[in-house]
mmCIF file of the N, C-alpha and C atoms, coordinates in Angstrom:
data_MODEL
# 
_entry.id   MODEL 
# 
loop_
_atom_site.group_PDB 
_atom_site.id 
_atom_site.type_symbol 
_atom_site.label_atom_id 
_atom_site.label_alt_id 
_atom_site.label_comp_id 
_atom_site.label_asym_id 
_atom_site.label_entity_id 
_atom_site.label_seq_id 
_atom_site.pdbx_PDB_ins_code 
_atom_site.Cartn_x 
_atom_site.Cartn_y 
_atom_site.Cartn_z 
_atom_site.occupancy 
_atom_site.B_iso_or_equiv 
_atom_site.pdbx_formal_charge 
_atom_site.auth_seq_id 
_atom_site.auth_comp_id 
_atom_site.auth_asym_id 
_atom_site.auth_atom_id 
_atom_site.pdbx_PDB_model_num 
ATOM 1   N N  . MET A 1 1  ? -43.084 74.001 112.739 1.00 0.00 ? 1  MET A N  1 
ATOM 2   C CA . MET A 1 1  ? -42.017 73.475 111.932 1.00 0.00 ? 1  MET A CA 1 
ATOM 3   C C  . MET A 1 1  ? -40.796 73.256 112.829 1.00 0.00 ? 1  MET A C  1 
ATOM 4   N N  . THR A 1 2  ? -40.079 72.191 112.596 1.00 0.00 ? 2  THR A N  1 
ATOM 5   C CA . THR A 1 2  ? -38.929 71.881 113.433 1.00 0.00 ? 2  THR A CA 1 
ATOM 6   C C  . THR A 1 2  ? -37.691 72.608 112.937 1.00 0.00 ? 2  THR A C  1 
ATOM 7   N N  . GLU A 1 3  ? -36.801 72.895 113.863 1.00 0.00 ? 3  GLU A N  1 
ATOM 8   C CA . GLU A 1 3  ? -35.530 73.523 113.515 1.00 0.00 ? 3  GLU A CA 1 
ATOM 9   C C  . GLU A 1 3  ? -34.595 72.480 112.929 1.00 0.00 ? 3  GLU A C  1 
ATOM 10  N N  . PRO A 1 4  ? -33.858 72.810 111.859 1.00 0.00 ? 4  PRO A N  1 
ATOM 11  C CA . PRO A 1 4  ? -32.915 71.854 111.304 1.00 0.00 ? 4  PRO A CA 1 
ATOM 12  C C  . PRO A 1 4  ? -31.759 71.606 112.260 1.00 0.00 ? 4  PRO A C  1 
ATOM 13  N N  . ASP A 1 5  ? -31.221 70.419 112.192 1.00 0.00 ? 5  ASP A N  1 
ATOM 14  C CA . ASP A 1 5  ? -30.082 70.061 113.022 1.00 0.00 ? 5  ASP A CA 1 
ATOM 15  C C  . ASP A 1 5  ? -28.819 70.528 112.319 1.00 0.00 ? 5  ASP A C  1 
ATOM 16  N N  . HIS A 1 6  ? -28.233 71.635 112.793 1.00 0.00 ? 6  HIS A N  1 
ATOM 17  C CA . HIS A 1 6  ? -27.058 72.207 112.151 1.00 0.00 ? 6  HIS A CA 1 
ATOM 18  C C  . HIS A 1 6  ? -25.773 71.468 112.511 1.00 0.00 ? 6  HIS A C  1 
ATOM 19  N N  . SER A 1 7  ? -25.838 70.521 113.433 1.00 0.00 ? 7  SER A N  1 
ATOM 20  C CA . SER A 1 7  ? -24.631 69.816 113.853 1.00 0.00 ? 7  SER A CA 1 
ATOM 21  C C  . SER A 1 7  ? -24.268 68.673 112.916 1.00 0.00 ? 7  SER A C  1 
ATOM 22  N N  . SER A 1 8  ? -25.181 68.299 112.020 1.00 0.00 ? 8  SER A N  1 
ATOM 23  C CA . SER A 1 8  ? -24.885 67.201 111.108 1.00 0.00 ? 8  SER A CA 1 
ATOM 24  C C  . SER A 1 8  ? -24.833 67.706 109.677 1.00 0.00 ? 8  SER A C  1 
ATOM 25  N N  . THR A 1 9  ? -24.265 66.899 108.821 1.00 0.00 ? 9  THR A N  1 
ATOM 26  C CA . THR A 1 9  ? -24.207 67.256 107.416 1.00 0.00 ? 9  THR A CA 1 
ATOM 27  C C  . THR A 1 9  ? -25.318 66.535 106.678 1.00 0.00 ? 9  THR A C  1 
ATOM 28  N N  . VAL A 1 10 ? -25.629 67.003 105.497 1.00 0.00 ? 10 VAL A N  1 
ATOM 29  C CA . VAL A 1 10 ? -26.638 66.350 104.694 1.00 0.00 ? 10 VAL A CA 1 
ATOM 30  C C  . VAL A 1 10 ? -26.086 64.994 104.272 1.00 0.00 ? 10 VAL A C  1 
ATOM 31  N N  . PRO A 1 11 ? -26.832 63.923 104.560 1.00 0.00 ? 11 PRO A N  1 
ATOM 32  C CA . PRO A 1 11 ? -26.305 62.577 104.322 1.00 0.00 ? 11 PRO A CA 1 
ATOM 33  C C  . PRO A 1 11 ? -26.497 62.093 102.884 1.00 0.00 ? 11 PRO A C  1 
ATOM 34  N N  . TYR A 1 12 ? -25.668 62.561 101.985 1.00 0.00 ? 12 TYR A N  1 
ATOM 35  C CA . TYR A 1 12 ? -25.769 62.097 100.611 1.00 0.00 ? 12 TYR A CA 1 
ATOM 36  C C  . TYR A 1 12 ? -24.386 61.944 100.017 1.00 0.00 ? 12 TYR A C  1 
ATOM 37  N N  . GLY A 1 13 ? -24.343 61.437 98.813  1.00 0.00 ? 13 GLY A N  1 
ATOM 38  C CA . GLY A 1 13 ? -23.091 61.317 98.085  1.00 0.00 ? 13 GLY A CA 1 
ATOM 39  C C  . GLY A 1 13 ? -22.060 60.444 98.756  1.00 0.00 ? 13 GLY A C  1 
ATOM 40  N N  . PRO A 1 14 ? -20.884 61.002 99.017  1.00 0.00 ? 14 PRO A N  1 
ATOM 41  C CA . PRO A 1 14 ? -19.765 60.202 99.530  1.00 0.00 ? 14 PRO A CA 1 
ATOM 42  C C  . PRO A 1 14 ? -20.062 59.382 100.783 1.00 0.00 ? 14 PRO A C  1 
ATOM 43  N N  . PRO A 1 15 ? -20.732 59.933 101.801 1.00 0.00 ? 15 PRO A N  1 
ATOM 44  C CA . PRO A 1 15 ? -20.984 59.093 102.976 1.00 0.00 ? 15 PRO A CA 1 
ATOM 45  C C  . PRO A 1 15 ? -21.796 57.839 102.647 1.00 0.00 ? 15 PRO A C  1 
ATOM 46  N N  . ILE A 1 16 ? -22.811 57.994 101.809 1.00 0.00 ? 16 ILE A N  1 
ATOM 47  C CA . ILE A 1 16 ? -23.627 56.844 101.437 1.00 0.00 ? 16 ILE A CA 1 
ATOM 48  C C  . ILE A 1 16 ? -22.812 55.868 100.597 1.00 0.00 ? 16 ILE A C  1 
ATOM 49  N N  . GLN A 1 17 ? -22.075 56.386 99.624  1.00 0.00 ? 17 GLN A N  1 
ATOM 50  C CA . GLN A 1 17 ? -21.254 55.533 98.763  1.00 0.00 ? 17 GLN A CA 1 
ATOM 51  C C  . GLN A 1 17 ? -20.200 54.780 99.571  1.00 0.00 ? 17 GLN A C  1 
ATOM 52  N N  . GLN A 1 18 ? -19.589 55.457 100.538 1.00 0.00 ? 18 GLN A N  1 
ATOM 53  C CA . GLN A 1 18 ? -18.571 54.817 101.367 1.00 0.00 ? 18 GLN A CA 1 
ATOM 54  C C  . GLN A 1 18 ? -19.175 53.710 102.231 1.00 0.00 ? 18 GLN A C  1 
ATOM 55  N N  . ALA A 1 19 ? -20.330 53.956 102.807 1.00 0.00 ? 19 ALA A N  1 
ATOM 56  C CA . ALA A 1 19 ? -20.978 52.946 103.645 1.00 0.00 ? 19 ALA A CA 1 
ATOM 57  C C  . ALA A 1 19 ? -21.339 51.713 102.824 1.00 0.00 ? 19 ALA A C  1 
ATOM 58  N N  . ILE A 1 20 ? -21.830 51.948 101.612 1.00 0.00 ? 20 ILE A N  1 
ATOM 59  C CA . ILE A 1 20 ? -22.171 50.829 100.728 1.00 0.00 ? 20 ILE A CA 1 
ATOM 60  C C  . ILE A 1 20 ? -20.914 50.060 100.345 1.00 0.00 ? 20 ILE A C  1 
ATOM 61  N N  . ALA A 1 21 ? -19.862 50.792 99.950  1.00 0.00 ? 21 ALA A N  1 
ATOM 62  C CA . ALA A 1 21 ? -18.614 50.147 99.526  1.00 0.00 ? 21 ALA A CA 1 
ATOM 63  C C  . ALA A 1 21 ? -18.002 49.304 100.644 1.00 0.00 ? 21 ALA A C  1 
ATOM 64  N N  . LYS A 1 22 ? -18.120 49.792 101.879 1.00 0.00 ? 22 LYS A N  1 
ATOM 65  C CA . LYS A 1 22 ? -17.560 49.065 103.021 1.00 0.00 ? 22 LYS A CA 1 
ATOM 66  C C  . LYS A 1 22 ? -18.479 47.942 103.491 1.00 0.00 ? 22 LYS A C  1 
ATOM 67  N N  . GLY A 1 23 ? -19.723 47.950 103.034 1.00 0.00 ? 23 GLY A N  1 
ATOM 68  C CA . GLY A 1 23 ? -20.686 46.965 103.511 1.00 0.00 ? 23 GLY A CA 1 
ATOM 69  C C  . GLY A 1 23 ? -21.035 47.178 104.969 1.00 0.00 ? 23 GLY A C  1 
ATOM 70  N N  . ASP A 1 24 ? -20.961 48.431 105.416 1.00 0.00 ? 24 ASP A N  1 
ATOM 71  C CA . ASP A 1 24 ? -21.202 48.789 106.822 1.00 0.00 ? 24 ASP A CA 1 
ATOM 72  C C  . ASP A 1 24 ? -22.703 48.935 107.065 1.00 0.00 ? 24 ASP A C  1 
ATOM 73  N N  . LEU A 1 25 ? -23.346 47.824 107.455 1.00 0.00 ? 25 LEU A N  1 
ATOM 74  C CA . LEU A 1 25 ? -24.793 47.803 107.627 1.00 0.00 ? 25 LEU A CA 1 
ATOM 75  C C  . LEU A 1 25 ? -25.273 48.826 108.653 1.00 0.00 ? 25 LEU A C  1 
ATOM 76  N N  . ALA A 1 26 ? -24.590 48.937 109.771 1.00 0.00 ? 26 ALA A N  1 
ATOM 77  C CA . ALA A 1 26 ? -25.007 49.890 110.806 1.00 0.00 ? 26 ALA A CA 1 
ATOM 78  C C  . ALA A 1 26 ? -24.953 51.318 110.278 1.00 0.00 ? 26 ALA A C  1 
ATOM 79  N N  . ARG A 1 27 ? -23.897 51.649 109.557 1.00 0.00 ? 27 ARG A N  1 
ATOM 80  C CA . ARG A 1 27 ? -23.759 53.000 108.995 1.00 0.00 ? 27 ARG A CA 1 
ATOM 81  C C  . ARG A 1 27 ? -24.816 53.244 107.918 1.00 0.00 ? 27 ARG A C  1 
ATOM 82  N N  . MET A 1 28 ? -25.089 52.216 107.104 1.00 0.00 ? 28 MET A N  1 
ATOM 83  C CA . MET A 1 28 ? -26.112 52.368 106.070 1.00 0.00 ? 28 MET A CA 1 
ATOM 84  C C  . MET A 1 28 ? -27.473 52.644 106.700 1.00 0.00 ? 28 MET A C  1 
ATOM 85  N N  . LYS A 1 29 ? -27.802 51.929 107.766 1.00 0.00 ? 29 LYS A N  1 
ATOM 86  C CA . LYS A 1 29 ? -29.076 52.154 108.461 1.00 0.00 ? 29 LYS A CA 1 
ATOM 87  C C  . LYS A 1 29 ? -29.127 53.553 109.057 1.00 0.00 ? 29 LYS A C  1 
ATOM 88  N N  . GLN A 1 30 ? -28.009 53.990 109.644 1.00 0.00 ? 30 GLN A N  1 
ATOM 89  C CA . GLN A 1 30 ? -27.942 55.329 110.227 1.00 0.00 ? 30 GLN A CA 1 
ATOM 90  C C  . GLN A 1 30 ? -28.144 56.386 109.141 1.00 0.00 ? 30 GLN A C  1 
ATOM 91  N N  . LEU A 1 31 ? -27.455 56.233 108.023 1.00 0.00 ? 31 LEU A N  1 
ATOM 92  C CA . LEU A 1 31 ? -27.585 57.196 106.933 1.00 0.00 ? 31 LEU A CA 1 
ATOM 93  C C  . LEU A 1 31 ? -28.988 57.192 106.337 1.00 0.00 ? 31 LEU A C  1 
ATOM 94  N N  . ALA A 1 32 ? -29.604 56.025 106.255 1.00 0.00 ? 32 ALA A N  1 
ATOM 95  C CA . ALA A 1 32 ? -30.971 55.952 105.738 1.00 0.00 ? 32 ALA A CA 1 
ATOM 96  C C  . ALA A 1 32 ? -31.919 56.745 106.644 1.00 0.00 ? 32 ALA A C  1 
ATOM 97  N N  . ALA A 1 33 ? -31.761 56.579 107.943 1.00 0.00 ? 33 ALA A N  1 
ATOM 98  C CA . ALA A 1 33 ? -32.605 57.310 108.891 1.00 0.00 ? 33 ALA A CA 1 
ATOM 99  C C  . ALA A 1 33 ? -32.354 58.812 108.793 1.00 0.00 ? 33 ALA A C  1 
ATOM 100 N N  . GLU A 1 34 ? -31.093 59.218 108.705 1.00 0.00 ? 34 GLU A N  1 
ATOM 101 C CA . GLU A 1 34 ? -30.757 60.641 108.587 1.00 0.00 ? 34 GLU A CA 1 
ATOM 102 C C  . GLU A 1 34 ? -31.309 61.218 107.286 1.00 0.00 ? 34 GLU A C  1 
ATOM 103 N N  . THR A 1 35 ? -31.216 60.440 106.210 1.00 0.00 ? 35 THR A N  1 
ATOM 104 C CA . THR A 1 35 ? -31.718 60.902 104.918 1.00 0.00 ? 35 THR A CA 1 
ATOM 105 C C  . THR A 1 35 ? -33.227 61.063 104.952 1.00 0.00 ? 35 THR A C  1 
ATOM 106 N N  . GLU A 1 36 ? -33.930 60.121 105.589 1.00 0.00 ? 36 GLU A N  1 
ATOM 107 C CA . GLU A 1 36 ? -35.382 60.242 105.726 1.00 0.00 ? 36 GLU A CA 1 
ATOM 108 C C  . GLU A 1 36 ? -35.746 61.521 106.481 1.00 0.00 ? 36 GLU A C  1 
ATOM 109 N N  . ARG A 1 37 ? -35.033 61.803 107.573 1.00 0.00 ? 37 ARG A N  1 
ATOM 110 C CA . ARG A 1 37 ? -35.301 63.033 108.341 1.00 0.00 ? 37 ARG A CA 1 
ATOM 111 C C  . ARG A 1 37 ? -35.036 64.266 107.479 1.00 0.00 ? 37 ARG A C  1 
ATOM 112 N N  . HIS A 1 38 ? -33.943 64.244 106.748 1.00 0.00 ? 38 HIS A N  1 
ATOM 113 C CA . HIS A 1 38 ? -33.592 65.383 105.893 1.00 0.00 ? 38 HIS A CA 1 
ATOM 114 C C  . HIS A 1 38 ? -34.672 65.606 104.830 1.00 0.00 ? 38 HIS A C  1 
ATOM 115 N N  . LEU A 1 39 ? -35.111 64.535 104.180 1.00 0.00 ? 39 LEU A N  1 
ATOM 116 C CA . LEU A 1 39 ? -36.137 64.671 103.157 1.00 0.00 ? 39 LEU A CA 1 
ATOM 117 C C  . LEU A 1 39 ? -37.442 65.194 103.741 1.00 0.00 ? 39 LEU A C  1 
ATOM 118 N N  . HIS A 1 40 ? -37.757 64.785 104.946 1.00 0.00 ? 40 HIS A N  1 
ATOM 119 C CA . HIS A 1 40 ? -38.954 65.297 105.612 1.00 0.00 ? 40 HIS A CA 1 
ATOM 120 C C  . HIS A 1 40 ? -38.829 66.806 105.838 1.00 0.00 ? 40 HIS A C  1 
ATOM 121 N N  . GLN A 1 41 ? -37.661 67.239 106.294 1.00 0.00 ? 41 GLN A N  1 
ATOM 122 C CA . GLN A 1 41 ? -37.442 68.668 106.543 1.00 0.00 ? 41 GLN A CA 1 
ATOM 123 C C  . GLN A 1 41 ? -37.499 69.458 105.244 1.00 0.00 ? 41 GLN A C  1 
ATOM 124 N N  . VAL A 1 42 ? -36.926 68.919 104.186 1.00 0.00 ? 42 VAL A N  1 
ATOM 125 C CA . VAL A 1 42 ? -36.950 69.601 102.896 1.00 0.00 ? 42 VAL A CA 1 
ATOM 126 C C  . VAL A 1 42 ? -38.382 69.762 102.423 1.00 0.00 ? 42 VAL A C  1 
ATOM 127 N N  . GLY A 1 43 ? -39.180 68.722 102.607 1.00 0.00 ? 43 GLY A N  1 
ATOM 128 C CA . GLY A 1 43 ? -40.588 68.804 102.230 1.00 0.00 ? 43 GLY A CA 1 
ATOM 129 C C  . GLY A 1 43 ? -41.305 69.894 102.980 1.00 0.00 ? 43 GLY A C  1 
ATOM 130 N N  . GLU A 1 44 ? -41.021 70.029 104.260 1.00 0.00 ? 44 GLU A N  1 
ATOM 131 C CA . GLU A 1 44 ? -41.644 71.085 105.059 1.00 0.00 ? 44 GLU A CA 1 
ATOM 132 C C  . GLU A 1 44 ? -41.223 72.464 104.559 1.00 0.00 ? 44 GLU A C  1 
ATOM 133 N N  . VAL A 1 45 ? -39.980 72.594 104.173 1.00 0.00 ? 45 VAL A N  1 
ATOM 134 C CA . VAL A 1 45 ? -39.490 73.877 103.665 1.00 0.00 ? 45 VAL A CA 1 
ATOM 135 C C  . VAL A 1 45 ? -40.171 74.206 102.345 1.00 0.00 ? 45 VAL A C  1 
ATOM 136 N N  . ARG A 1 46 ? -40.314 73.209 101.487 1.00 0.00 ? 46 ARG A N  1 
ATOM 137 C CA . ARG A 1 46 ? -40.979 73.456 100.197 1.00 0.00 ? 46 ARG A CA 1 
ATOM 138 C C  . ARG A 1 46 ? -42.427 73.895 100.402 1.00 0.00 ? 46 ARG A C  1 
ATOM 139 N N  . ALA A 1 47 ? -43.126 73.238 101.300 1.00 0.00 ? 47 ALA A N  1 
ATOM 140 C CA . ALA A 1 47 ? -44.515 73.596 101.566 1.00 0.00 ? 47 ALA A CA 1 
ATOM 141 C C  . ALA A 1 47 ? -44.602 75.015 102.130 1.00 0.00 ? 47 ALA A C  1 
ATOM 142 N N  . ALA A 1 48 ? -43.701 75.356 103.035 1.00 0.00 ? 48 ALA A N  1 
ATOM 143 C CA . ALA A 1 48 ? -43.692 76.694 103.622 1.00 0.00 ? 48 ALA A CA 1 
ATOM 144 C C  . ALA A 1 48 ? -43.380 77.740 102.554 1.00 0.00 ? 48 ALA A C  1 
ATOM 145 N N  . LEU A 1 49 ? -42.461 77.433 101.657 1.00 0.00 ? 49 LEU A N  1 
ATOM 146 C CA . LEU A 1 49 ? -42.114 78.369 100.583 1.00 0.00 ? 49 LEU A CA 1 
ATOM 147 C C  . LEU A 1 49 ? -43.314 78.598 99.670  1.00 0.00 ? 49 LEU A C  1 
ATOM 148 N N  . GLU A 1 50 ? -44.030 77.552 99.326  1.00 0.00 ? 50 GLU A N  1 
ATOM 149 C CA . GLU A 1 50 ? -45.210 77.709 98.476  1.00 0.00 ? 50 GLU A CA 1 
ATOM 150 C C  . GLU A 1 50 ? -46.263 78.584 99.152  1.00 0.00 ? 50 GLU A C  1 
ATOM 151 N N  . LEU A 1 51 ? -46.478 78.373 100.438 1.00 0.00 ? 51 LEU A N  1 
ATOM 152 C CA . LEU A 1 51 ? -47.418 79.208 101.182 1.00 0.00 ? 51 LEU A CA 1 
ATOM 153 C C  . LEU A 1 51 ? -46.951 80.666 101.182 1.00 0.00 ? 51 LEU A C  1 
ATOM 154 N N  . LEU A 1 52 ? -45.675 80.869 101.379 1.00 0.00 ? 52 LEU A N  1 
ATOM 155 C CA . LEU A 1 52 ? -45.118 82.220 101.373 1.00 0.00 ? 52 LEU A CA 1 
ATOM 156 C C  . LEU A 1 52 ? -45.329 82.889 100.021 1.00 0.00 ? 52 LEU A C  1 
ATOM 157 N N  . LYS A 1 53 ? -45.112 82.166 98.943  1.00 0.00 ? 53 LYS A N  1 
ATOM 158 C CA . LYS A 1 53 ? -45.308 82.732 97.609  1.00 0.00 ? 53 LYS A CA 1 
ATOM 159 C C  . LYS A 1 53 ? -46.766 83.114 97.373  1.00 0.00 ? 53 LYS A C  1 
ATOM 160 N N  . ILE A 1 54 ? -47.678 82.295 97.860  1.00 0.00 ? 54 ILE A N  1 
ATOM 161 C CA . ILE A 1 54 ? -49.098 82.597 97.723  1.00 0.00 ? 54 ILE A CA 1 
ATOM 162 C C  . ILE A 1 54 ? -49.436 83.883 98.467  1.00 0.00 ? 54 ILE A C  1 
ATOM 163 N N  . GLU A 1 55 ? -48.946 84.017 99.676  1.00 0.00 ? 55 GLU A N  1 
ATOM 164 C CA . GLU A 1 55 ? -49.218 85.222 100.459 1.00 0.00 ? 55 GLU A CA 1 
ATOM 165 C C  . GLU A 1 55 ? -48.582 86.449 99.827  1.00 0.00 ? 55 GLU A C  1 
ATOM 166 N N  . ILE A 1 56 ? -47.395 86.311 99.261  1.00 0.00 ? 56 ILE A N  1 
ATOM 167 C CA . ILE A 1 56 ? -46.738 87.431 98.576  1.00 0.00 ? 56 ILE A CA 1 
ATOM 168 C C  . ILE A 1 56 ? -47.594 87.869 97.384  1.00 0.00 ? 56 ILE A C  1 
ATOM 169 N N  . ALA A 1 57 ? -48.073 86.899 96.627  1.00 0.00 ? 57 ALA A N  1 
ATOM 170 C CA . ALA A 1 57 ? -48.906 87.226 95.471  1.00 0.00 ? 57 ALA A CA 1 
ATOM 171 C C  . ALA A 1 57 ? -50.180 87.942 95.887  1.00 0.00 ? 57 ALA A C  1 
ATOM 172 N N  . LYS A 1 58 ? -50.816 87.478 96.974  1.00 0.00 ? 58 LYS A N  1 
ATOM 173 C CA . LYS A 1 58 ? -52.036 88.133 97.450  1.00 0.00 ? 58 LYS A CA 1 
ATOM 174 C C  . LYS A 1 58 ? -51.761 89.578 97.832  1.00 0.00 ? 58 LYS A C  1 
ATOM 175 N N  . LEU A 1 59 ? -50.690 89.800 98.568  1.00 0.00 ? 59 LEU A N  1 
ATOM 176 C CA . LEU A 1 59 ? -50.371 91.150 99.026  1.00 0.00 ? 59 LEU A CA 1 
ATOM 177 C C  . LEU A 1 59 ? -49.896 92.038 97.875  1.00 0.00 ? 59 LEU A C  1 
ATOM 178 N N  . SER A 1 60 ? -49.223 91.469 96.911  1.00 0.00 ? 60 SER A N  1 
ATOM 179 C CA . SER A 1 60 ? -48.727 92.238 95.780  1.00 0.00 ? 60 SER A CA 1 
ATOM 180 C C  . SER A 1 60 ? -49.879 92.809 94.938  1.00 0.00 ? 60 SER A C  1 
ATOM 181 N N  . HIS A 1 61 ? -50.971 92.062 94.845  1.00 0.00 ? 61 HIS A N  1 
ATOM 182 C CA . HIS A 1 61 ? -52.119 92.522 94.060  1.00 0.00 ? 61 HIS A CA 1 
ATOM 183 C C  . HIS A 1 61 ? -52.832 93.682 94.742  1.00 0.00 ? 61 HIS A C  1 
ATOM 184 N N  . ARG A 1 62 ? -52.673 93.794 96.039  1.00 0.00 ? 62 ARG A N  1 
ATOM 185 C CA . ARG A 1 62 ? -53.334 94.867 96.780  1.00 0.00 ? 62 ARG A CA 1 
ATOM 186 C C  . ARG A 1 62 ? -52.563 96.176 96.689  1.00 0.00 ? 62 ARG A C  1 
ATOM 187 N N  . HIS A 1 63 ? -51.300 96.103 96.354  1.00 0.00 ? 63 HIS A N  1 
ATOM 188 C CA . HIS A 1 63 ? -50.464 97.324 96.360  1.00 0.00 ? 63 HIS A CA 1 
ATOM 189 C C  . HIS A 1 63 ? -50.215 97.829 94.984  1.00 0.00 ? 63 HIS A C  1 
# 
């Protein structure tokens, strides 16, 4: 699993709205790419959490 990039902010809300309002194509493309990366990372976290819950349940039944 990759480490999250702590140097950037989550690209949603105001940054996206501002780029759209300004018609800043380069910024919109940049934000789209950042958002895709963020969504990919979130998906990995969700999958890892589900695996963790399964393992917790298995171990809990043994104790």
